[in-house]
N, C-alpha and C positions, 0 to 999 in steps of 0.2 A: 404610397411609397412604403408604409408600415406593412402592407398585404404582399407586395414584393419582397421586401426583408424577410418576412415569415416564410413565403414560399421558398426562398434561398435556403433559409435555416432549415427546411425540411430535407434537403437533400444530404447525401452523405458527405463525410468530410473529405474524403477523396475527391468527390465531384466539385465541391466548393473550392479546394486548393488548385484543380485543374483549371477551372473557370476562372478564378482569381488571377492565375499565372497567364492565362490567354488573354484576359483583359488587358493586364499590365504589359504583356508582350506586343499585343495590337496598339495599344497607346503609344508604346516607345516607337514601333515602326511607322505610325502615323505621324507622329512629332518629327521624326528623322526625316522622313520622305518629304514632309512639307517645306523643312529647313532647307534640305538638299535642292529641291526643285526651286524654292523661292532664291536661293543664292545662284543657283545656274541661271534662271532668267535675268536676275539683277545683272549678273556677269555678262551676258549677251547683249543685254539692252544697254549698259554702259559701255561696253565695245562699240557699239553702233553710235553711241553719242559721241565718243572720242573720234569715230571716224567722219562723223558731220562736222565737228569743230575743226578737225585738221583739213578737211577739204572746203571750207566755208569760205575762204578768200578766193580760191580757185573758181568756185561756183558763181561767186559775186561778179567776178571778172568777166566770166561768160557772159552773165545775165545782162550788165552794163553795156558790154560792148557789142551784144548781139549776136555773139558766135554760138556755132552749134558745139554741143558735147561730144567727145569721143565715144565711140560704140564699145570700146574695150579699155580694161583697167579698172581701178577702184571707184570709179564715178559712175558706173553704169548702174549702181544700187540706188541712187539718188534722184530725187525729183525736186526742183526749185522754183519758187514763184518769186517776181519782183513786184512789189507793192508801192503804190504812191503814198503820199501822206495821210490820204483818206482810207487806206487799207485796199484800194482797188486794183485788182491784178492787172499789171501794166504788161507782163510778158511772163512766159513760163517755159521752162526746158526741162527734159526728162532724159535720163538714161534707163529707164525702165522698160521693158519690152511691151508689157501689158499696160497700157496707159488708159484703160477704160474706167478704173477705179482711181478715184483720188481722195487725199485727205480733205477733211473738213476744216476750213482755215478761216470760217468766216468769223467776224469780230476783231479781227486783228488789225489795227493801224499804226501810225507811227508812234504815238504815245505809248501803246502797250507794248509795242516791239522794244521801246527805250527802256521799259520798266524790266522786260522779262529776256533782256538781250543775251544770246549765248546759253540760255537755259532750256533743257529739254522737256518736252511734255508727250503724252500718250493722247490721241484723239482717235476718233472713230473715222471710218470713210464716210464718203457723203451718202452713200447707200446703207450704212450701218452694217455691212457684212464683215468687215475687217477692221483692223487697227493700224495706227501708223505712228510713227515717232517723228515730232518735229522739232525744229530749232531756230529762233528768230535771230537775225543779226542786221544791224544797221550798215548801209554801203557807205562807207567812209566817203567824204567830200560831195554827197549827193543828197537829195532829199527823199531817197527811196530807201525800202527795206527789203531785205530778203529773207525768206522762210524756206529752210531746207528740209525736206520729209524723206522718210524711208519706210517702206512697209514692215510690219513685224510678223507676217505670214510665216517666213522661214523660222524666225525664232519660236513663235508660238507652236509651230509644228515639231520643233526639236524638244520643246519642254513637255508638249503633250505626249510624245512618244517616250521621253524619260519617265514621265508620270506613270504611263501604262505598263512600262518594264519594272519600274518600282513596285507598282500596285501588285503585278504578278508575282515578282519575287517575293514581296512582302506576304501576300497570302500563302504562297508556297512554304515560307518561312514559319509562318504562323500555324499552318496545319501541322507541319512536321514538327514544330515544338509541341503543339498539343498532344500529339501522339507519344513523342517521347516523354513528356511530362505524365501522361497516362500511365505508361509503363513504368517510370521510376517510381512515381507516387505509389503505385500498385506493390512494387516490389519493396518500397520503405514501410508501406502499411501492412504487408504481410505478417510481421510479428504482433501487430494490433489485432490482426484478425484471428491469429491463434489466442492470443489473451481473451479476445471475446468469446471465443467457442470454450475456452476454460471457464470463464466467468459464467457462461450458461450453464455449464455442467455443475458448477458450484451453486448456481442458483437452484438448480434442480434437487440440490440436497446432498451432493457429493463434496464435502468439505475436504476429504483428502486430495483433491487436485491441487496441482500447483502450477505456477507459471515456469514456462522454459527460461532457462538461464541465458542471459544475452550480456553482451559487453557492458559491464557495471558503468562505463564512462559514458554511455549514450542515455538518452531520456527513457528509451523503451527497457534497457537495463536496470535504470534506477527505479523505474515504475514497477517492473516484474518484482525486483528484491522488495521493494516496500508492500507489495500486494502480496507476497508469500509471507512476509513476517506478520500482516496483517491477518491472514488466513490462518497462521499458526496460533496467534493469540486468540482468534474466533473459535478454532477447533478445539483449543483448550480449555476456553470458557464454556463452549457447549458440553465437553466431557465432563467438566467440573459440575455443571449443572446437572448432567445426566446422572452422575455418580451421587449427588447430593438427593436427587429426587429417588433413586434406587435405595439409598441408605434410609431415607425417610419412610419410604414404603415398608422396607423391611423392619425399619423400628417399630412402625405402628404395627405390622403383622406380628412380629416377635412379641410385642408388648401385649396385644390381645389375646394371643395363644396363652402365653404364660400367665396372664392375670386371670384367664378364665378358671383355671383349675383352682386356685385359693379361693375366688370368689363363689364358685359353685359350691364348695365344702362350707364356707361361712353361711351362704344362703340355705344350704341344706340343714346344717345344725339350728340356723335360725327359725326355719319352717316347722322343725320336729319341736323346738322348745314353744313355739307360738300355738303349736295345735295340740300341745300337752302330752305328746308321745314320750317325754321324758318323766317317767313317774317316781325315779329315786333321785336323791341327793347325789349319788355317785355317777348316775347317768348324766345329770346336768352339769356335775363338775367335769366330766370327761368331755363334754360337748363345748363347755366353756375353754377348756384348756386346748381343745383342737381349734377352735376360732382364734384364741389368742396366738397359737403356733402359726396358723395360715396368715394371720395378719401381720405377724412379724415376718414371715417369708415374703408376703406381698410388698411390705415395706421396703426389704431389702433388695428385692427384685426392682423396685421403682428406683432405689437409690442407684442400682448398677446401671439401669436403663438411662437415667439422666446422665451418669459418668460417661457413657458412651455417646450420649447425644452431644455433650461438652467436647469429647475427644474429636467428634466428627466435625465440629464447627471449627476446630483448630484454633479455639482461643488463645490468646496471647499468655504464655505462661510466665511465673515469676522466677526466672532462672538466676543462679548464683552458684559459686563454686561450692562443690560437695565431696565428700570422701566417702565412697561406698564402703569403706571399712567401717566407718562410724554407724553407718545406716545397718550394716551386717550385724554388729554387737548388738544394738539396740534390737534388732528382729530375733535374734537368738534368745535374747533375755525375755522378749514378749512371748516367744513361743514356748519358753520353759514355764512362764506363768499359766498360760493356756493349757499346756499338756505337761506337768509336773512328772509323769511317768517316762518320759523321753529325755535322751541325752541329745543335745543340741550344741553343737561345736563349731567356731568358727576357725578355718583351716587355710593354708595356701593353696593356690591353683595346682602345685604338684605334690607329691606325697612328702617329699623331703624338704618343703617350703614352710615358712611361716606366712601367716596371712599378711600381706603388703598393702600399703595404701594405693588406693585407686580413684584418683581425682577426676571430677568431672565437673560440667555447668549444667545444671538443670533445675526443675521446680521440686523441692525438697518433699513437699507433701505427696507429690505424685510418685516419685519414686520410692519412697516409704509404702505408697499403697500397693506397687508393684511387688515389692518383697513379701509385705504382709499377704496378698494374695497368693503368691507361690508358697510360702510358708502354710497358710491355712490348707491350700490345696494339697501339700504333702501331708500334713496331719490327717486331713480328712479322708484321704484314698489310700493310706498305708496302714498295716496293722498296729495295733496298740503297742508301745514300748519301743518301737522301732526307732531307732537313732536317725539323725538328720545332721548334715553338714552344710555349712555356708562357706563356700570357697571364695577367695576375693583377692585382687592384686592386679598388677599391670602385665600386659603380653603383647605380642606382635601377632596382627592378624594375616591371613594367608596372603593378602595382598601387600604386606609390608607396612601397615599402618599401625603406629602405636596405639593401643586401646586399653581401656579399663574395663575389666572383666569380673563379674560376680556370678557365682552358680550356687543353685538351692538343689541338694541332692538326697535323694531318699532311697531306700532300701525296701520299697514295696513289690508288686507286680510288674511295674514299668510300663512304658507305652511303646508300642511296636508298629511296623511298618506304616501303612499310609496314616495311621492315627496320629503320627508325630506332627503332621500339618493341620489335620481336622481339627486338634484340640483348641486351636486359636479361633475357630469359628463360634460364632455366637449360639449359645443353646445346644452345642454339641456335647454329647456325653458318650464316652467310648465305650462302656460296657454296662451290663446290668446293676454292677455296684455304684454307678454314678447316676442315681436317680434322686428324684426330688425328697426321698426319705432320708438322704444324707444331709439335707439342709441346703445345698448348693443350689444356685440359680443358673449354672452353665455360662454365666458371663465373666466369671473372674479371669480366665486366661484371655478372653478377648480385650478385656480391659488392660491387662498386661502388655499384649501386643500393641495396641493403640498408644498406650503410653510411652513405649519403648521406641515405636516410630516416631512419635512426635519429638524425642531427642535424638533423632538422627542415629538410633542403635538399632541392633538387631538382637532377636530371639530364638533360639532353637532348642529341640528337645535330643537329648544324648542318652546313651546307655551308661548307667551308673556300673563301674567295675563291680561284679559280684552279684548284679542284679539291682533294678530298681530305674528310676528316671532322674536324669538331671536336666534342669532348666538352666541354658548359659546364656547370659545377658552380655552383649558387648556395647559400649558407649566410646565415644571419641576421647583420648586422653587429653586431659588439661594440665597446665604447670602448676596452677596454684593449688595448694594441699593445705585443708584445714586440718587442725590438731586432733588425734583420735583419744576417744575416752572409752572407759567401760572396760569389761572382762570379756575374754576370748571364748570362754566356756560357761555354760549355763547349766 
């Protein structure tokens, strides 16, 4: 049994449904046919019984009086036997033309007739080739009994004919239903076939495939919608994993490339010192100074790389309400302390405006790092004594969104053309002035772009009026505004 079930399970779902439908239909046709045939035969036999019962008295009278039966009329389908008290046939009459075959009435006597009087029974013929219906009666006022019999040949023939016709129509109906079921199931399963083909292409690696849209109120429609949602999540997860792997490889490659130079310098000076090539105190001091400088640069590079790695991991930030105006004032004071020869001013976004509040929600330490990197970049790559401005306030973006904006403006050589986008790439240096000798790692602006993106902001490079570069940062405007402190001019 288990083997048969296993073999059935190996068939396609379409075949299983058609076979199941055919089995249920065949079962329904068989039960209906058997019930109908049984009811028909029972009705015909009951009709014979009623006729025998209604003609019993007339037949009894003929038997007792010794008269002959008429050759026409309802009596011509019956055959009667007159029995004595011991069950011996005393007389018999028949209205059936073929009297060569008679019912088997052996074993009937007066006692048995009394017990089963007026009850019908089905018995075989004496030669067991046919069936008869018999009904015993007591002859009133005498010691005789009468058994009336009628053959079931016609009844059995009608029942057999009906059975054959029922079987023929049933088989025709069954085969027609199987054909229609196959067509309907095939048509109904056509969407599943397309889903299967799409799934095969997805299994082959094409995650961009999607299921066709079907009626969302059907099982196929809901399945397709669920699969499309699942595929979107899977594709996004693979894309995130792929991007993570790319970033990791880039991180390792960048770190290996950038750390190689200071390590080579440190190793070179160490080898010179070990080999005794540094003969004077001045040479030793110079070597130690270079080793110290390269070590500091390597340490800064590692810090920047770790910062980028944390940004790539998208660790949860400690966000709270901030005001970019406060951060701008602090950044101006810090820049003046670093470069006292420069004038650093906090101004409004427009020439005729005062600096305004620019509330945001963000991680204060990271936002301060962004502005510090931009100020360091401006100081490092502009001529000494060049003034700097930090413009801050609220504004409306091109899409109509309320934003908080802060800009760091310098008046140096500026950034032009395609370099405006490339400056945010890791380890990118726009020209020969942006070399390792300037002390930069080439990661400051990459850190700026990463932190701004984490805060759902944007950063771009603009031209400063009169020459120079302006780094403009936009953040979503918040309603809560911390109090401002500090001086606008350093």
